[in-house]
C-alpha positions in Angstrom: 80.9 -90.5 -46.4 78.3 -91.4 -43.4 77.3 -88.2 -41.1 77.0 -88.9 -37.0 72.9 -89.1 -36.6 72.9 -86.6 -33.7 74.6 -84.0 -35.7 72.3 -83.9 -38.7 68.8 -81.7 -39.1 66.7 -84.7 -38.1 68.4 -85.8 -34.7 67.7 -82.5 -33.0 63.7 -83.2 -32.6 64.6 -86.3 -31.2 67.0 -84.9 -28.8 64.5 -82.4 -27.8 62.1 -84.8 -27.2 63.9 -87.0 -25.1 64.9 -83.8 -23.4 61.6 -83.0 -22.7 60.2 -86.4 -21.7 62.7 -87.0 -19.4 62.2 -83.4 -17.8 58.6 -84.1 -17.6 59.4 -87.9 -15.7 60.8 -85.7 -13.2 58.2 -83.8 -11.8 55.4 -87.2 -11.3 54.0 -87.1 -8.5 51.9 -89.9 -9.5 54.7 -92.4 -9.6 53.8 -95.8 -8.6 55.8 -97.1 -5.6 58.0 -100.4 -6.5 59.6 -102.8 -4.0 63.0 -102.1 -5.0 64.7 -99.3 -6.5 65.0 -98.8 -10.2 67.7 -96.0 -11.1 68.1 -94.8 -7.9 64.0 -94.4 -7.3 61.6 -95.4 -4.8 59.0 -95.0 -7.7 58.1 -95.7 -11.7 57.9 -92.4 -13.2 56.1 -91.4 -16.4 55.8 -89.2 -18.7 52.0 -89.8 -18.5 52.2 -88.9 -14.5 54.5 -86.0 -15.0 52.2 -84.3 -17.4 49.2 -85.0 -14.8 51.1 -83.5 -12.6 51.7 -80.2 -14.5 48.0 -80.5 -15.4 47.1 -80.4 -11.6 49.1 -77.6 -10.5 48.6 -75.3 -13.1 44.9 -76.1 -12.9 44.9 -75.2 -8.5 47.4 -73.0 -9.4 45.0 -71.0 -11.6 41.5 -72.0 -9.6 43.5 -70.5 -6.3 44.1 -67.0 -8.8 40.7 -67.0 -10.0 39.5 -67.2 -6.6 41.9 -64.7 -4.7 40.9 -62.1 -7.6 37.1 -62.7 -7.3 37.4 -62.2 -3.0 40.0 -59.3 -3.5 37.4 -57.4 -6.1 34.5 -58.1 -4.6 32.8 -59.0 -8.0 30.2 -62.0 -6.7 29.6 -61.4 -3.0 28.1 -58.6 -0.7 28.4 -58.2 2.6 26.0 -56.0 4.5 24.8 -56.1 8.6 21.5 -54.6 9.4 20.1 -55.1 13.6 16.5 -54.3 14.4 14.8 -55.1 17.8 11.3 -54.7 17.2 8.5 -56.2 19.9 6.7 -59.0 17.3 4.1 -59.0 20.4 2.9 -55.5 20.4 3.8 -54.6 16.5 2.3 -56.4 13.8 3.1 -55.3 11.1 3.6 -57.9 8.1 6.6 -57.8 5.9 5.7 -59.9 2.8 9.1 -62.0 2.2 9.7 -63.1 -1.4 13.2 -64.1 -3.7 13.5 -60.1 -4.5 13.6 -58.9 -0.3 14.6 -62.0 1.6 18.0 -62.0 3.2 20.0 -65.0 4.9 20.6 -64.5 8.5 22.6 -66.5 10.9 22.9 -65.8 15.1 25.4 -68.1 16.9 25.0 -68.7 20.3 26.2 -71.2 23.0 24.3 -72.8 25.8 26.6 -74.7 28.4 28.8 -74.0 31.3 31.0 -71.7 31.7 34.0 -71.8 31.1 37.2 -70.4 33.6 39.1 -67.6 31.7 37.4 -67.9 28.6 35.2 -64.8 28.1 31.9 -66.7 28.1 29.5 -65.5 30.3 26.1 -67.7 30.9 
């Protein structure tokens, strides 16, 4: 008596492998464009390309999730605002600056023509 190979236990892993291979090929975003259609597809899709697409998508999602978590919990960044006006010509206080008490500051300014209805005053 001969057995049908698809009904044998060894046939199940082969079918699963073919199913996974075809499923991963469908998500391939790195497919090489070909001039004619192949199996009604504009690009040739492979298991390697599908795997790379899945890995890149998972990597991007993980990177974004970590950055959103960091931003929401404010674990890494501290933002402060201090404002002090002093007359440096009259006051001669020396402020020692080293790596422990140095702050980075930015000032935005605009010098140019007045643009009507934009709220910029010269």
